C-alpha positions in Angstrom: -27.3 9.1 31.8 -25.3 10.1 28.7 -27.6 13.1 28.0 -27.2 14.3 31.6 -23.4 14.0 31.6 -23.2 15.9 28.3 -25.6 18.6 29.5 -23.6 19.1 32.6 -20.4 19.5 30.7 -21.8 22.3 28.6 -23.7 24.0 31.4 -20.5 23.8 33.6 -18.6 25.7 31.0 -21.3 28.4 30.8 -21.7 28.5 34.6 -18.0 29.1 35.1 -18.3 32.1 32.9 -21.4 33.4 34.6 -19.9 32.8 38.1 -16.8 34.9 37.4 -17.0 38.1 39.4 -17.7 40.9 37.0 -15.6 44.1 37.5 -18.3 46.1 35.7 -21.3 46.7 37.9 -23.5 47.6 34.9 -22.3 44.7 32.8 -23.8 41.3 32.2 -23.5 40.5 35.9 -26.2 43.0 36.6 -28.8 40.6 35.1 -28.1 38.3 38.1 -28.0 41.1 40.7 -28.9 40.5 44.3 -27.6 41.9 47.6 -26.1 38.6 48.7 -24.5 37.8 45.3 -23.2 41.4 45.1 -21.7 41.0 48.5 -20.0 37.7 47.7 -18.7 39.0 44.4 -17.2 42.1 46.1 -15.6 39.8 48.7 -14.2 37.5 46.1 -12.9 40.4 44.0 -11.2 41.9 47.0 -9.5 38.5 47.7 -8.3 38.3 44.1 -7.1 41.9 44.2 -5.0 41.1 47.3 -3.7 37.9 45.8 -2.6 39.8 42.6 -1.0 42.6 44.6 0.9 40.2 46.9 2.3 38.1 44.0 2.9 40.9 41.4 3.6 43.9 43.6 1.0 46.2 42.1 -2.7 46.4 41.1 -2.0 46.3 37.4 -2.2 42.5 37.3 -5.6 42.6 38.9 -6.9 45.1 36.4 -5.8 42.9 33.5 -7.3 39.8 35.2 -10.6 41.6 35.7 -10.7 42.5 32.0 -9.8 38.9 31.0 -12.7 37.6 33.2 -15.2 39.9 31.4 -13.9 38.9 28.0 -14.0 35.2 28.8 -17.6 35.5 30.1 -18.7 37.3 27.0 -16.9 34.8 24.7 -18.4 31.7 26.3 -21.9 33.2 26.4 -21.7 34.2 22.7 -20.4 30.9 21.5 -22.7 28.3 22.9 -26.3 28.2 21.7 -27.6 27.1 25.1 -31.3 27.3 24.4 -31.2 25.2 21.3 -28.7 22.9 22.8 -31.0 22.1 25.7 -33.9 21.6 23.3 -31.9 19.3 21.0 -30.4 17.2 23.8 -33.9 16.2 24.8 -34.3 14.3 21.5 -30.7 13.1 21.3 -30.6 9.5 20.2 -28.5 7.2 18.0 -30.5 8.6 15.0 -29.8 12.3 15.8 -26.3 12.0 17.2 -24.7 12.4 13.7 -26.1 15.9 13.4 -26.1 16.9 17.1 -22.4 16.5 17.8 -21.1 18.1 14.6 -23.3 21.1 15.4 -22.4 21.6 19.0 -18.9 20.3 19.4 -17.3 23.2 17.4 -19.2 25.6 19.8 -17.8 23.8 22.8 -14.3 23.8 21.4 -14.5 27.5 20.8 -16.0 28.1 24.2 -13.2 26.2 25.9 -10.6 28.4 24.1 -12.2 31.4 25.8 -10.3 30.5 28.9 -6.8 30.9 27.4 -6.6 34.6 27.9 -8.0 34.3 31.4 -5.3 31.7 32.2 -2.5 34.0 31.0 -3.9 36.9 32.9 -4.0 34.9 36.1 -0.4 33.9 36.0 1.1 37.1 37.5 -1.5 36.7 40.4 -0.4 33.2 41.3 2.7 31.6 42.8 4.6 29.4 40.4 3.4 26.1 42.0 -0.2 27.3 42.1 -0.1 28.3 38.5 1.2 24.9 37.4 -1.8 23.3 39.2 -4.3 25.8 37.6 -2.8 25.4 34.2 -3.0 21.6 34.5 -6.6 21.6 35.7 -7.6 23.9 32.8 -6.7 21.0 30.5 -9.6 18.9 31.7 -12.2 21.0 29.8 -10.8 20.6 26.3 -9.8 17.0 26.9 -13.3 16.2 28.2 -14.9 17.9 25.1 -12.7 15.9 22.8 -13.6 12.6 24.6 -17.3 13.4 24.5 -17.2 14.5 20.8 -15.1 11.6 19.6 -17.1 9.4 17.1 -20.3 11.5 17.7 -20.5 10.9 21.4 -19.6 7.2 21.3 -18.4 7.1 24.9 -21.6 8.6 26.2 -23.8 6.1 24.3 -21.6 3.3 25.5 -22.3 4.4 29.1 -26.0 3.9 28.4 -25.4 0.3 27.3 -26.5 -2.2 30.0 -23.1 -3.9 30.0 -21.3 -0.6 30.8 -23.9 0.4 33.3 -23.4 -2.9 35.1 -19.6 -2.3 35.1 -20.0 1.2 36.5 -22.3 0.0 39.2 -19.7 -2.5 40.4 -16.7 -0.2 40.2 -17.3 1.3 43.6 -16.5 -1.9 45.4 -13.9 -3.3 43.0 -12.0 -0.1 42.9 -11.3 -0.2 46.6 -8.9 -3.0 45.8 -6.9 -0.4 43.9 -7.5 2.6 46.2 -6.7 1.0 49.6 -3.0 0.1 48.9 -2.5 3.2 46.8 -3.8 5.5 49.7 -1.5 3.8 52.1 1.5 4.2 49.8 0.9 7.8 49.1 -0.2 9.1 52.5 3.0 11.1 53.1 3.7 12.2 49.5 4.4 15.8 48.6 2.6 16.2 45.3 4.8 19.0 44.2 8.0 16.9 44.6 7.1 13.5 43.4 10.1 11.2 42.5 10.3 9.1 39.4 9.5 6.0 41.5 6.4 7.6 43.0 5.3 8.4 39.5 5.7 4.7 38.9 3.1 4.1 41.7 0.7 6.4 39.8 1.2 4.4 36.7 0.6 1.2 38.8 -2.7 2.6 40.0 -3.8 3.3 36.5 -2.9 -0.2 35.5 -5.0 -1.5 38.4 -8.0 0.6 37.2 -7.5 -0.7 33.7 -7.5 -4.4 34.9 -10.8 -3.8 36.8 -12.4 -2.3 33.6 -11.1 -5.2 31.6 -12.7 -7.7 33.9 -16.1 -6.1 33.6 -15.6 -5.9 29.8 -15.6 -2.1 29.6 -11.9 -1.4 28.9 -12.4 1.9 27.0 -13.9 3.5 30.0 -10.2 4.1 31.0 -10.4 7.2 28.8 -12.7 8.8 31.4 -10.2 8.0 34.2 -7.4 9.3 32.0 -8.9 12.8 32.1 -7.9 13.0 35.7 -4.8 10.8 35.4 -3.3 13.0 32.6 -4.2 16.2 34.6 -2.4 14.8 37.6 0.7 14.2 35.6 0.6 17.7 34.1 0.5 19.2 37.6 3.3 17.1 39.2 7.0 16.4 38.4 5.8 13.3 36.6 5.4 15.5 33.5 9.2 15.7 33.3 9.8 11.9 33.1 9.6 10.0 29.9 8.6 7.0 32.0 8.9 5.7 35.5 12.1 3.8 36.5 9.8 1.1 37.8 6.0 0.6 37.8 4.4 -0.3 41.1 1.7 -2.9 40.6 -1.3 -2.2 42.8 -4.0 -4.8 43.3 -5.6 -7.1 45.9 -4.3 -5.0 48.8 -0.7 -5.6 47.9 2.1 -3.5 46.3 4.7 -5.1 44.1 7.5 -3.4 42.2 8.3 -4.7 38.7 
């Protein structure tokens, strides 16, 4: 389980780079050439061009974004030693973790930084609200890497522990006690204009998740949920509040303000 999750995190980073439409037909993208892929890339690039033109008023933003895409792809592919990574992860264990993570985590951190220029280049092509969301979502990758790399993969090895596996297996049912009242409360929310009290409801949902994890004796798994929780706060007005005016406690199909 741990090895699969970590492999996916690395491969996702590389896949994002490879999946970026390449503006240079004879560049790296040519290695993956096919008529269907070429067609979808051309269609995607045309949509991006129109988006950039509509939001910036010219094609200059699109040209800069295309260049940033190519640079980000090259950066990510030159940073991660994918072949050796996949080989080493097959033998990853408690004995090898102290050499594995110090070797590959710096590569992952560097690769995640490859997206910074791409994010900046994308800004003129996006509306302000959309850029806030994209900017916030981009924070998941470095946050996830730091969580994975902390204490030489401690969180991943914990998830292989029988106690934690049992907790995760039970979470689907127990979490519904948090999700059901939360979904009812937030049905008509406008995520771009959350009030301080609505942010309190988000805090309350997190507290409910934390209680469920405490019950099944896996409290530090909240750090996995926080990857999404923190991103949600970055992309909503909740980022402007030092704290909610009140926290809405969510549990057992009831909502109580405290």
